[in-house]
C-alpha positions as CSV (number, residue, x, y, z in Angstrom):
1,M,-20.5,-41.8,24.7
2,G,-24.1,-40.8,25.6
3,N,-26.8,-39.2,23.5
4,E,-26.4,-35.5,22.6
5,R,-29.4,-33.6,21.3
6,L,-28.8,-30.5,19.1
7,R,-31.5,-27.9,18.7
8,P,-31.9,-25.4,15.9
9,T,-31.7,-21.7,16.8
10,S,-35.1,-20.1,17.2
11,G,-34.3,-16.6,15.8
12,A,-34.8,-17.5,12.1
13,Y,-38.0,-19.4,12.9
14,R,-39.5,-16.4,14.6
15,Q,-38.6,-14.1,11.7
16,Y,-40.3,-16.5,9.2
17,T,-43.3,-16.8,11.5
18,I,-43.7,-13.1,11.8
19,A,-43.4,-12.6,8.1
20,G,-45.9,-15.4,7.3
21,I,-48.4,-14.1,9.8
22,A,-48.1,-10.6,8.5
23,V,-48.7,-11.7,4.9
24,G,-51.5,-14.0,5.9
25,L,-53.3,-11.4,8.0
26,G,-52.7,-8.9,5.3
27,L,-54.6,-11.0,2.8
28,A,-57.4,-11.6,5.3
29,V,-57.8,-7.9,6.1
30,S,-57.7,-7.1,2.4
31,A,-60.5,-9.5,1.8
32,L,-62.6,-8.1,4.7
33,V,-62.1,-4.5,3.6
34,R,-62.1,-4.7,-0.2
35,L,-63.7,-7.9,-1.3
36,R,-66.7,-8.2,1.1
37,G,-69.6,-9.3,-1.0
38,E,-67.4,-10.3,-4.0
39,P,-67.2,-13.9,-5.3
40,G,-63.6,-14.2,-4.3
41,F,-64.1,-12.9,-0.8
42,A,-64.2,-16.3,1.0
43,A,-61.3,-17.7,-1.0
44,V,-58.9,-14.9,-0.3
45,L,-60.0,-14.8,3.4
46,A,-59.5,-18.6,3.7
47,A,-56.1,-18.4,2.1
48,G,-55.0,-15.6,4.4
49,I,-56.1,-17.4,7.5
50,A,-54.5,-20.6,6.4
51,L,-51.1,-18.9,5.6
52,A,-51.2,-17.2,9.0
53,A,-51.9,-20.4,10.8
54,L,-49.3,-22.3,8.8
55,A,-46.7,-19.7,9.8
56,C,-47.3,-20.5,13.5
57,V,-46.3,-24.2,13.1
58,P,-42.6,-23.6,14.0
59,L,-43.6,-22.0,17.3
60,V,-45.7,-25.0,18.4
61,A,-43.4,-27.8,17.0
62,R,-40.9,-28.7,19.7
63,H,-39.7,-31.9,18.1
64,E,-37.0,-30.7,15.7
65,G,-33.4,-31.5,16.4
66,V,-30.5,-33.8,15.7
67,L,-29.7,-36.6,18.2
68,I,-26.1,-37.9,18.1
69,G,-26.0,-41.3,19.8
70,P,-23.6,-44.2,19.9
71,G,-23.3,-45.4,16.3
72,R,-26.3,-43.4,15.1
73,I,-27.4,-39.9,14.1
74,T,-31.2,-39.1,14.1
75,R,-32.8,-36.1,12.5
76,T,-36.3,-35.1,13.6
77,N,-38.2,-32.5,11.6
78,L,-40.9,-30.0,12.5
79,L,-43.6,-32.6,12.2
80,G,-41.9,-35.0,14.5
81,L,-40.9,-37.4,11.8
82,S,-37.5,-39.0,12.4
83,R,-34.8,-40.4,10.1
84,G,-31.7,-42.1,11.4
85,F,-28.5,-43.3,9.9
86,A,-25.1,-44.7,11.0
87,P,-22.0,-42.4,10.6
88,S,-20.6,-45.2,8.4
89,E,-23.3,-44.5,5.8
90,V,-21.9,-41.1,5.2
91,Y,-19.7,-41.1,2.1
92,T,-19.3,-37.4,1.4
93,V,-19.5,-34.4,3.7
94,V,-19.9,-31.0,2.0
95,L,-19.6,-27.8,3.9
96,A,-20.6,-24.8,1.8
97,H,-19.6,-21.7,3.8
98,A,-21.5,-19.4,1.5
99,F,-24.5,-21.3,0.2
100,V,-26.8,-18.9,-1.7
101,T,-30.4,-18.9,-0.6
102,P,-33.0,-17.3,-2.8
103,G,-35.1,-14.4,-1.6
104,S,-38.1,-15.2,0.6
105,L,-40.7,-13.5,2.7
106,R,-38.1,-12.8,5.2
107,Q,-35.3,-11.2,3.2
108,S,-33.6,-10.9,-0.2
109,A,-31.0,-13.5,-1.4
110,H,-28.2,-14.2,1.0
111,T,-25.6,-16.7,1.9
112,A,-25.2,-19.0,4.9
113,S,-23.0,-21.9,5.9
114,T,-24.7,-25.1,5.0
115,L,-23.8,-28.7,5.7
116,F,-24.7,-31.7,3.5
117,L,-24.2,-35.3,4.5
118,L,-24.4,-37.6,1.4
119,D,-24.5,-41.3,1.1
120,A,-22.5,-43.5,-1.4
121,H,-25.0,-42.6,-4.1
122,G,-24.8,-38.8,-3.4
123,A,-28.3,-38.7,-1.9
124,P,-28.7,-36.5,1.2
125,L,-28.8,-38.1,4.6
126,L,-28.8,-34.8,6.5
127,R,-28.7,-31.1,5.7
128,M,-28.2,-28.3,8.2
129,H,-28.7,-24.7,7.0
130,G,-26.8,-22.0,8.8
131,D,-30.0,-19.9,9.1
132,F,-31.4,-22.4,11.5
133,W,-28.3,-24.1,13.0
134,A,-25.5,-22.6,15.0
135,P,-21.9,-23.2,13.6
136,E,-21.1,-25.1,16.8
137,A,-23.9,-27.6,16.1
138,I,-22.8,-28.1,12.5
139,Q,-19.2,-28.8,13.6
140,E,-20.4,-31.3,16.2
141,V,-22.2,-33.2,13.5
142,V,-19.1,-33.1,11.3
143,A,-17.0,-34.4,14.2
144,A,-19.5,-37.2,14.9
145,V,-19.5,-38.4,11.4
146,G,-15.7,-38.5,11.2
147,V,-15.4,-37.9,7.5
148,P,-13.1,-35.0,6.4
149,P,-15.4,-32.4,4.9
150,L,-15.1,-31.0,1.4
151,E,-15.2,-27.3,2.2
152,I,-16.4,-24.8,-0.4
153,A,-15.3,-21.3,0.6
154,E,-16.7,-19.3,-2.4
155,P,-20.4,-18.5,-2.8
156,V,-22.2,-21.4,-4.4
157,T,-25.8,-21.5,-5.7
158,A,-28.1,-24.5,-5.5
159,A,-27.7,-25.1,-9.3
160,A,-23.9,-25.0,-9.1
161,L,-23.9,-27.4,-6.2
162,R,-26.3,-29.7,-8.0
163,S,-24.0,-29.8,-11.0
164,R,-21.3,-31.3,-8.8
165,F,-23.6,-33.4,-6.6
166,P,-26.6,-34.2,-8.8
167,A,-28.6,-36.0,-6.1
168,A,-27.9,-33.6,-3.2
169,L,-30.6,-31.1,-4.2
170,G,-33.9,-31.3,-5.9
171,Y,-34.9,-29.6,-9.2
172,R,-37.2,-27.2,-7.4
173,E,-34.4,-25.7,-5.3
174,S,-32.0,-25.6,-8.2
175,H,-34.4,-23.7,-10.4
176,P,-36.2,-21.4,-7.9
177,V,-37.6,-19.0,-10.5
178,L,-39.3,-21.7,-12.5
179,A,-40.5,-23.4,-9.3
180,A,-42.0,-20.1,-8.1
181,V,-43.8,-19.5,-11.4
182,V,-45.3,-23.1,-11.3
183,L,-46.3,-22.6,-7.6
184,G,-47.8,-19.3,-8.4
185,L,-49.9,-20.8,-11.2
186,L,-51.1,-23.6,-8.9
187,V,-52.1,-21.1,-6.2
188,A,-53.8,-18.9,-8.7
189,T,-55.7,-21.9,-10.1
190,A,-56.7,-23.0,-6.7
191,L,-58.0,-19.5,-5.8
192,V,-60.0,-19.3,-9.0
193,A,-61.5,-22.7,-8.4
194,L,-62.5,-21.7,-4.8
195,T,-63.9,-18.4,-6.1
196,V,-66.1,-20.3,-8.7
197,V,-67.3,-22.8,-6.0
198,F,-68.2,-20.0,-3.5
199,A,-69.8,-17.9,-6.3
200,R,-72.1,-20.9,-7.3
201,A,-73.0,-21.5,-3.7
202,L,-74.2,-17.9,-3.1
């Protein structure tokens, strides 16, 4: 058996990119129109440009994929970082057919088929979300592992899945509202700090 490389679908990445660019450019234009001459002008402008640039990363990153080879599966992320494991390391295969994803820039909360490959300690070796991976690609990985999947047909949230498999998901994803509040506070603090720095520099 030779190597088989699976690629994520590009549609979802394009939608996230468009949404991120729209929000980023919106912030930048708002700064140019409404905040010119204000202490926070440079901070908001920089944040908008940075967000728009960050949203373009999926369009220029061509590395992402899953390589199925003889006795090894290798996952490469957007940044080109790879992590490989042997199919024998997979202890549990969870296929959630309706994994609930919180709302985002792209859309409101929705469900998508999601695959989790867990090791003997319940830690994730690989995760494939249906927003980015075709069902055929997910099934190919399941077949390559050779472990019968535990299929969850009903809608399941990150918190509910974490209660069954504590190490499969992080605290941030299991508590999205709290994580969003903390992230918002950090971003607000950073913007205030930048505003103060630029105000003193003027």
